[in-house]
DRENZA-641303 format. One record per atom (N, C-alpha, C): x, y, z; atom name; residue number from 0; residue in three letters. Coordinates in Angstrom, 3 decimals, decimal comma, padded with zeros to 6 digits. Layout:
! DRENZA-641303
NODE/X/Y/Z/CA/NUM/ALA;
...
//
This chain:
! DRENZA-641303
NODE/000,846/-001,183/000,000/N/0/MET;
NODE/000,000/000,000/000,000/CA/0/MET;
NODE/000,886/001,241/000,000/C/0/MET;
NODE/000,517/002,241/-000,755/N/1/ASP;
NODE/001,353/003,423/-000,905/CA/1/ASP;
NODE/001,123/004,482/000,166/C/1/ASP;
NODE/000,153/004,282/001,084/N/2/GLY;
NODE/-000,096/005,226/002,156/CA/2/GLY;
NODE/-000,977/006,395/001,757/C/2/GLY;
NODE/-001,373/006,493/000,497/N/3/PHE;
NODE/-002,229/007,580/000,038/CA/3/PHE;
NODE/-003,681/007,229/000,320/C/3/PHE;
NODE/-004,371/008,079/001,040/N/4/GLU;
NODE/-005,773/007,870/001,388/CA/4/GLU;
NODE/-006,670/008,445/000,301/C/4/GLU;
NODE/-007,520/007,593/-000,299/N/5/LYS;
NODE/-008,399/008,021/-001,381/CA/5/LYS;
NODE/-009,761/008,491/-000,878/C/5/LYS;
NODE/-010,106/008,182/000,355/N/6/ARG;
NODE/-011,414/008,553/000,881/CA/6/ARG;
NODE/-011,520/010,055/001,094/C/6/ARG;
NODE/-012,731/010,583/000,921/N/7/LYS;
NODE/-013,002/011,993/001,172/CA/7/LYS;
NODE/-013,155/012,254/002,668/C/7/LYS;
NODE/-013,652/011,248/003,402/N/8/HIS;
NODE/-013,926/011,386/004,823/CA/8/HIS;
NODE/-013,157/010,336/005,623/C/8/HIS;
NODE/-012,744/010,718/006,797/N/9/ARG;
NODE/-012,054/009,793/007,698/CA/9/ARG;
NODE/-013,058/008,789/008,257/C/9/ARG;
NODE/-012,640/007,554/008,423/N/10/ARG;
NODE/-013,500/006,518/008,985/CA/10/ARG;
NODE/-012,958/006,066/010,329/C/10/ARG;
NODE/-013,872/005,655/011,198/N/11/LEU;
NODE/-013,511/005,161/012,516/CA/11/LEU;
NODE/-013,768/003,668/012,583/C/11/LEU;
NODE/-012,897/002,956/013,263/N/12/ALA;
NODE/-013,071/001,514/013,452/CA/12/ALA;
NODE/-014,179/001,301/014,476/C/12/ALA;
NODE/-015,401/001,109/013,988/N/13/VAL;
NODE/-016,574/000,935/014,835/CA/13/VAL;
NODE/-017,243/-000,371/014,448/C/13/VAL;
NODE/-017,511/-001,207/015,440/N/14/LYS;
NODE/-018,178/-002,484/015,200/CA/14/LYS;
NODE/-019,652/-002,351/015,546/C/14/LYS;
NODE/-020,506/-002,338/014,524/N/15/LEU;
NODE/-021,949/-002,259/014,699/CA/15/LEU;
NODE/-022,610/-003,373/013,900/C/15/LEU;
NODE/-023,658/-003,957/014,454/N/16/TYR;
NODE/-024,422/-004,941/013,696/CA/16/TYR;
NODE/-025,302/-004,210/012,697/C/16/TYR;
NODE/-025,473/-004,818/011,527/N/17/LEU;
NODE/-026,320/-004,209/010,511/CA/17/LEU;
NODE/-027,100/-005,266/009,761/C/17/LEU;
NODE/-028,169/-004,807/009,138/N/18/SER;
NODE/-028,885/-005,633/008,172/CA/18/SER;
NODE/-028,889/-004,849/006,872/C/18/SER;
NODE/-028,833/-005,571/005,770/N/19/CYS;
NODE/-028,677/-004,923/004,476/CA/19/CYS;
NODE/-029,411/-005,744/003,422/C/19/CYS;
NODE/-030,043/-005,040/002,510/N/20/ARG;
NODE/-030,683/-005,735/001,394/CA/20/ARG;
NODE/-030,518/-004,898/000,137/C/20/ARG;
NODE/-030,436/-005,603/-000,993/N/21/LYS;
NODE/-030,353/-004,918/-002,288/CA/21/LYS;
NODE/-031,684/-004,289/-002,608/C/21/LYS;
NODE/-031,654/-003,049/-003,060/N/22/VAL;
NODE/-032,872/-002,364/-003,489/CA/22/VAL;
NODE/-033,340/-003,035/-004,781/C/22/VAL;
NODE/-034,604/-003,390/-004,835/N/23/GLY;
NODE/-035,161/-004,042/-006,015/CA/23/GLY;
NODE/-035,001/-005,544/-006,020/C/23/GLY;
NODE/-034,402/-006,106/-004,974/N/24/SER;
NODE/-034,228/-007,554/-004,902/CA/24/SER;
NODE/-035,549/-008,209/-004,511/C/24/SER;
NODE/-035,889/-009,349/-005,141/N/25/PRO;
NODE/-037,122/-010,032/-004,770/CA/25/PRO;
NODE/-037,052/-010,661/-003,376/C/25/PRO;
NODE/-035,840/-010,890/-002,864/N/26/ALA;
NODE/-035,688/-011,468/-001,524/CA/26/ALA;
NODE/-036,077/-010,427/-000,484/C/26/ALA;
NODE/-037,008/-010,769/000,375/N/27/GLN;
NODE/-037,478/-009,839/001,395/CA/27/GLN;
NODE/-036,624/-009,895/002,668/C/27/GLN;
NODE/-035,928/-011,007/002,877/N/28/LYS;
NODE/-035,123/-011,165/004,077/CA/28/LYS;
NODE/-033,819/-010,375/003,952/C/28/LYS;
NODE/-033,551/-009,475/004,905/N/29/PRO;
NODE/-032,281/-008,747/004,858/CA/29/PRO;
NODE/-031,110/-009,649/005,262/C/29/PRO;
NODE/-029,928/-009,298/004,810/N/30/HIS;
NODE/-028,715/-010,033/005,138/CA/30/HIS;
NODE/-028,051/-009,378/006,340/C/30/HIS;
NODE/-027,450/-010,191/007,200/N/31/ALA;
NODE/-026,800/-009,684/008,409/CA/31/ALA;
NODE/-025,316/-009,456/008,160/C/31/ALA;
NODE/-024,741/-008,505/008,901/N/32/GLY;
NODE/-023,318/-008,230/008,803/CA/32/GLY;
NODE/-022,852/-007,418/009,987/C/32/GLY;
NODE/-021,582/-007,044/009,961/N/33/ARG;
NODE/-020,990/-006,247/011,020/CA/33/ARG;
NODE/-020,009/-005,262/010,404/C/33/ARG;
NODE/-020,105/-003,998/010,804/N/34/THR;
NODE/-019,220/-002,984/010,248/CA/34/THR;
NODE/-017,781/-003,203/010,701/C/34/THR;
NODE/-016,857/-002,805/009,857/N/35/VAL;
NODE/-015,428/-002,768/010,171/CA/35/VAL;
NODE/-015,048/-001,324/010,473/C/35/VAL;
NODE/-015,577/-000,404/009,650/N/36/ASN;
NODE/-015,364/001,023/009,882/CA/36/ASN;
NODE/-016,538/001,807/009,315/C/36/ASN;
NODE/-016,742/003,009/009,903/N/37/VAL;
NODE/-017,859/003,864/009,522/CA/37/VAL;
NODE/-017,367/005,307/009,493/C/37/VAL;
NODE/-017,847/006,072/008,527/N/38/GLY;
NODE/-017,520/007,488/008,438/CA/38/GLY;
NODE/-018,693/008,259/007,885/C/38/GLY;
NODE/-018,578/009,579/007,775/N/39/PRO;
NODE/-019,687/010,382/007,275/CA/39/PRO;
NODE/-020,063/010,082/005,823/C/39/PRO;
NODE/-019,141/009,525/005,044/N/40/GLY;
NODE/-019,417/009,263/003,637/CA/40/GLY;
NODE/-019,790/007,837/003,312/C/40/GLY;
NODE/-019,570/006,909/004,256/N/41/GLY;
NODE/-019,878/005,517/003,970/CA/41/GLY;
NODE/-019,397/004,582/005,050/C/41/GLY;
NODE/-019,377/003,303/004,715/N/42/LEU;
NODE/-018,944/002,287/005,677/CA/42/LEU;
NODE/-018,415/001,069/004,932/C/42/LEU;
NODE/-017,708/000,240/005,683/N/43/TYR;
NODE/-017,223/-001,042/005,167/CA/43/TYR;
NODE/-017,724/-002,098/006,133/C/43/TYR;
NODE/-018,339/-003,164/005,601/N/44/PHE;
NODE/-018,833/-004,221/006,474/CA/44/PHE;
NODE/-018,492/-005,588/005,926/C/44/PHE;
NODE/-018,597/-006,580/006,810/N/45/GLU;
NODE/-018,351/-007,969/006,442/CA/45/GLU;
NODE/-019,621/-008,770/006,669/C/45/GLU;
NODE/-019,870/-009,718/005,770/N/46/THR;
NODE/-021,044/-010,569/005,845/CA/46/THR;
NODE/-020,692/-011,951/005,307/C/46/THR;
NODE/-021,450/-012,945/005,725/N/47/THR;
NODE/-021,238/-014,298/005,213/CA/47/THR;
NODE/-022,406/-014,767/004,357/C/47/THR;
NODE/-023,445/-013,940/004,262/N/48/ASP;
NODE/-024,640/-014,435/003,569/CA/48/ASP;
NODE/-025,209/-013,498/002,509/C/48/ASP;
NODE/-024,393/-012,615/001,956/N/49/ALA;
NODE/-024,941/-011,681/000,963/CA/49/ALA;
NODE/-023,999/-011,527/-000,218/C/49/ALA;
NODE/-024,567/-011,418/-001,393/N/50/GLU;
NODE/-023,804/-011,175/-002,612/CA/50/GLU;
NODE/-024,132/-009,787/-003,134/C/50/GLU;
NODE/-023,149/-008,922/-003,152/N/51/PHE;
NODE/-023,320/-007,578/-003,693/CA/51/PHE;
NODE/-022,294/-007,372/-004,787/C/51/PHE;
NODE/-022,628/-006,512/-005,739/N/52/GLU;
NODE/-021,712/-006,167/-006,815/CA/52/GLU;
NODE/-021,606/-004,659/-006,909/C/52/GLU;
NODE/-020,493/-004,208/-007,457/N/53/ARG;
NODE/-020,256/-002,780/-007,640/CA/53/ARG;
NODE/-021,441/-002,144/-008,370/C/53/ARG;
NODE/-021,929/-001,024/-007,850/N/54/GLY;
NODE/-023,035/-000,308/-008,463/CA/54/GLY;
NODE/-024,399/-000,649/-007,899/C/54/GLY;
NODE/-024,525/-001,766/-007,166/N/55/ASP;
NODE/-025,812/-002,117/-006,555/CA/55/ASP;
NODE/-026,241/-001,029/-005,581/C/55/ASP;
NODE/-027,541/-000,803/-005,484/N/56/LEU;
NODE/-028,092/000,050/-004,438/CA/56/LEU;
NODE/-028,486/-000,843/-003,279/C/56/LEU;
NODE/-028,206/-000,386/-002,069/N/57/ALA;
NODE/-028,497/-001,177/-000,881/CA/57/ALA;
NODE/-029,144/-000,302/000,182/C/57/ALA;
NODE/-030,054/-000,906/000,915/N/58/GLU;
NODE/-030,683/-000,260/002,061/CA/58/GLU;
NODE/-030,069/-000,882/003,312/C/58/GLU;
NODE/-029,510/-000,040/004,175/N/59/VAL;
NODE/-028,783/-000,516/005,357/CA/59/VAL;
NODE/-029,470/-000,020/006,621/C/59/VAL;
NODE/-029,526/-000,901/007,629/N/60/ARG;
NODE/-030,022/-000,549/008,957/CA/60/ARG;
NODE/-028,922/-000,903/009,955/C/60/ARG;
NODE/-028,400/000,117/010,633/N/61/LEU;
NODE/-027,327/-000,060/011,618/CA/61/LEU;
NODE/-027,902/-000,047/013,024/C/61/LEU;
NODE/-027,546/-001,024/013,842/N/62/SER;
NODE/-027,958/-001,051/015,244/CA/62/SER;
NODE/-026,927/-000,298/016,059/C/62/SER;
NODE/-027,334/000,830/016,635/N/63/VAL;
NODE/-026,431/001,670/017,411/CA/63/VAL;
NODE/-026,724/001,443/018,894/C/63/VAL;
NODE/-025,708/001,025/019,663/N/64/PRO;
NODE/-025,936/000,783/021,089/CA/64/PRO;
NODE/-026,139/002,103/021,838/C/64/PRO;
NODE/-026,726/002,039/023,041/N/65/PRO;
NODE/-026,877/003,259/023,838/CA/65/PRO;
NODE/-025,527/003,948/024,035/C/65/PRO;
NODE/-025,498/005,263/023,819/N/66/THR;
NODE/-024,269/006,037/023,929/CA/66/THR;
NODE/-024,556/007,293/024,732/C/66/THR;
NODE/-023,890/007,439/025,851/N/67/SER;
NODE/-024,101/008,585/026,725/CA/67/SER;
NODE/-023,836/009,894/025,990/C/67/SER;
NODE/-024,800/010,823/026,066/N/68/GLY;
NODE/-024,665/012,130/025,454/CA/68/GLY;
NODE/-024,927/012,165/023,965/C/68/GLY;
NODE/-025,182/011,005/023,352/N/69/LEU;
NODE/-025,399/010,961/021,911/CA/69/LEU;
NODE/-026,747/010,328/021,583/C/69/LEU;
NODE/-026,899/009,076/021,956/N/70/LEU;
NODE/-028,125/008,330/021,702/CA/70/LEU;
NODE/-028,375/007,489/022,952/C/70/LEU;
NODE/-028,968/008,106/023,959/N/71/GLU;
NODE/-029,093/007,533/025,296/CA/71/GLU;
NODE/-029,707/006,134/025,322/C/71/GLU;
NODE/-030,696/005,879/024,498/N/72/LEU;
NODE/-031,382/004,587/024,513/CA/72/LEU;
NODE/-030,957/003,668/023,371/C/72/LEU;
NODE/-030,025/004,101/022,567/N/73/GLY;
NODE/-029,647/003,327/021,394/CA/73/GLY;
NODE/-030,689/003,512/020,310/C/73/GLY;
NODE/-030,525/002,835/019,215/N/74/GLY;
NODE/-031,499/002,955/018,140/CA/74/GLY;
NODE/-031,004/002,340/016,856/C/74/GLY;
NODE/-031,719/002,604/015,802/N/75/THR;
NODE/-031,384/002,078/014,486/CA/75/THR;
NODE/-031,254/003,235/013,509/C/75/THR;
NODE/-030,150/003,251/012,785/N/76/MET;
NODE/-029,920/004,257/011,754/CA/76/MET;
NODE/-030,155/003,585/010,397/C/76/MET;
NODE/-030,836/004,280/009,491/N/77/CYS;
NODE/-031,123/003,758/008,160/CA/77/CYS;
NODE/-030,432/004,618/007,106/C/77/CYS;
NODE/-029,977/003,973/006,038/N/78/ALA;
NODE/-029,322/004,716/004,958/CA/78/ALA;
NODE/-029,497/003,984/003,635/C/78/ALA;
NODE/-029,545/004,768/002,580/N/79/LEU;
NODE/-029,524/004,246/001,218/CA/79/LEU;
NODE/-028,089/004,400/000,731/C/79/LEU;
NODE/-027,522/003,343/000,163/N/80/CYS;
NODE/-026,101/003,331/-000,202/CA/80/CYS;
NODE/-025,884/002,763/-001,591/C/80/CYS;
NODE/-024,716/003,052/-002,135/N/81/ARG;
NODE/-024,263/002,454/-003,388/CA/81/ARG;
NODE/-023,028/001,611/-003,078/C/81/ARG;
NODE/-022,982/000,415/-003,645/N/82/VAL;
NODE/-021,834/-000,471/-003,446/CA/82/VAL;
NODE/-020,663/000,033/-004,288/C/82/VAL;
NODE/-019,546/000,328/-003,624/N/83/LEU;
NODE/-018,328/000,756/-004,317/CA/83/LEU;
NODE/-017,424/-000,427/-004,630/C/83/LEU;
NODE/-017,416/-001,400/-003,712/N/84/ARG;
NODE/-016,515/-002,540/-003,862/CA/84/ARG;
NODE/-017,081/-003,712/-003,068/C/84/ARG;
NODE/-016,921/-004,913/-003,599/N/85/ALA;
NODE/-017,291/-006,140/-002,902/CA/85/ALA;
NODE/-016,224/-007,176/-003,203/C/85/ALA;
NODE/-015,737/-007,825/-002,152/N/86/GLU;
NODE/-014,617/-008,757/-002,317/CA/86/GLU;
NODE/-014,726/-009,925/-001,351/C/86/GLU;
NODE/-014,191/-011,063/-001,745/N/87/ASN;
NODE/-014,121/-012,211/-000,850/CA/87/ASN;
NODE/-012,892/-012,081/000,026/C/87/ASN;
NODE/-013,061/-012,365/001,312/N/88/ILE;
NODE/-011,972/-012,322/002,279/CA/88/ILE;
NODE/-011,898/-013,696/002,924/C/88/ILE;
NODE/-010,739/-014,299/002,949/N/89/SER;
NODE/-010,568/-015,597/003,593/CA/89/SER;
NODE/-009,827/-015,417/004,906/C/89/SER;
NODE/-010,430/-015,922/005,976/N/90/TYR;
NODE/-009,787/-015,908/007,288/CA/90/TYR;
NODE/-009,442/-017,346/007,652/C/90/TYR;
NODE/-008,274/-017,570/008,247/N/91/PRO;
NODE/-007,960/-018,929/008,695/CA/91/PRO;
NODE/-008,958/-019,362/009,767/C/91/PRO;
NODE/-009,329/-020,589/009,716/N/92/HIS;
NODE/-010,298/-021,141/010,658/CA/92/HIS;
NODE/-009,601/-022,245/011,443/C/92/HIS;
NODE/-009,991/-022,418/012,679/N/93/THR;
NODE/-009,362/-023,450/013,497/CA/93/THR;
NODE/-009,818/-024,853/013,111/C/93/THR;
NODE/-010,933/-024,969/012,412/N/94/GLY;
NODE/-011,446/-026,271/011,991/CA/94/GLY;
NODE/-010,872/-026,701/010,655/C/94/GLY;
NODE/-011,432/-027,767/010,073/N/95/PRO;
NODE/-010,927/-028,295/008,810/CA/95/PRO;
NODE/-011,209/-027,406/007,597/C/95/PRO;
NODE/-012,165/-026,482/007,697/N/96/GLN;
NODE/-012,499/-025,627/006,563/CA/96/GLN;
NODE/-012,161/-024,172/006,888/C/96/GLN;
NODE/-011,871/-023,395/005,856/N/97/SER;
NODE/-011,650/-021,962/006,075/CA/97/SER;
NODE/-012,973/-021,233/005,921/C/97/SER;
NODE/-013,107/-020,121/006,602/N/98/SER;
NODE/-014,322/-019,325/006,561/CA/98/SER;
NODE/-014,171/-018,228/005,511/C/98/SER;
NODE/-015,093/-018,162/004,549/N/99/VAL;
NODE/-015,052/-017,125/003,521/CA/99/VAL;
NODE/-016,070/-016,053/003,889/C/99/VAL;
NODE/-015,602/-014,842/003,932/N/100/VAL;
NODE/-016,418/-013,693/004,295/CA/100/VAL;
NODE/-016,414/-012,733/003,117/C/100/VAL;
NODE/-017,505/-012,025/002,913/N/101/ARG;
NODE/-017,615/-011,029/001,852/CA/101/ARG;
NODE/-017,444/-009,653/002,483/C/101/ARG;
NODE/-016,485/-008,868/002,006/N/102/GLY;
NODE/-016,275/-007,500/002,456/CA/102/GLY;
NODE/-016,926/-006,558/001,465/C/102/GLY;
NODE/-017,706/-005,589/001,974/N/103/VAL;
NODE/-018,462/-004,691/001,104/CA/103/VAL;
NODE/-018,237/-003,237/001,531/C/103/VAL;
NODE/-017,804/-002,395/000,585/N/104/ALA;
NODE/-017,626/-000,965/000,823/CA/104/ALA;
NODE/-018,841/-000,238/000,259/C/104/ALA;
NODE/-019,481/000,588/001,099/N/105/LEU;
NODE/-020,675/001,317/000,697/CA/105/LEU;
NODE/-020,454/002,818/000,822/C/105/LEU;
NODE/-021,031/003,561/-000,111/N/106/GLU;
NODE/-021,042/005,019/-000,052/CA/106/GLU;
NODE/-022,480/005,446/000,209/C/106/GLU;
NODE/-022,676/006,306/001,220/N/107/PHE;
NODE/-024,023/006,786/001,518/CA/107/PHE;
NODE/-024,529/007,652/000,369/C/107/PHE;
NODE/-025,739/007,357/-000,126/N/108/SER;
NODE/-026,387/008,199/-001,128/CA/108/SER;
NODE/-027,005/009,422/-000,457/C/108/SER;
NODE/-027,443/009,229/000,772/N/109/ARG;
NODE/-027,962/010,275/001,646/CA/109/ARG;
NODE/-027,412/010,006/003,042/C/109/ARG;
NODE/-027,287/011,022/003,870/N/110/PRO;
NODE/-026,806/010,773/005,234/CA/110/PRO;
NODE/-027,747/009,819/005,974/C/110/PRO;
NODE/-027,210/008,938/006,824/N/111/PRO;
NODE/-028,063/008,038/007,613/CA/111/PRO;
NODE/-028,995/008,838/008,521/C/111/PRO;
NODE/-030,167/008,261/008,757/N/112/LYS;
NODE/-031,171/008,892/009,619/CA/112/LYS;
NODE/-031,642/007,896/010,667/C/112/LYS;
NODE/-032,087/008,422/011,786/N/113/LEU;
NODE/-032,650/007,583/012,834/CA/113/LEU;
NODE/-033,968/007,012/012,349/C/113/LEU;
NODE/-034,129/005,687/012,434/N/114/CYS;
NODE/-035,363/005,008/012,004/CA/114/CYS;
NODE/-036,295/004,839/013,184/C/114/CYS;
NODE/-037,538/004,872/012,920/N/115/MET;
NODE/-038,540/004,636/013,966/CA/115/MET;
NODE/-039,201/003,308/013,743/C/115/MET;
//
């Protein structure tokens, strides 16, 4: 890596649970995942049960835990996003098989909002 940062916004290493589904997909069940990092312009998450491709539109729901002075009771943030990148990531597994995870980079189409 050359050390040059291409992102417009800085991202923080924040682990949040999320559900995500492709806009226009006939599947009604959202896919589960967990963020690796989040910033004002987008997020990167990992999932084991979703297939996304560059250019897909996705609807994301982030579970935000209670945070003193910010979101006292916790809540869910919703956002419409565009897939910038999707890649397979292999992690070594202690068992006989390796675990394949899909890493997905999303750009917010609109800023996330608190869902009711």
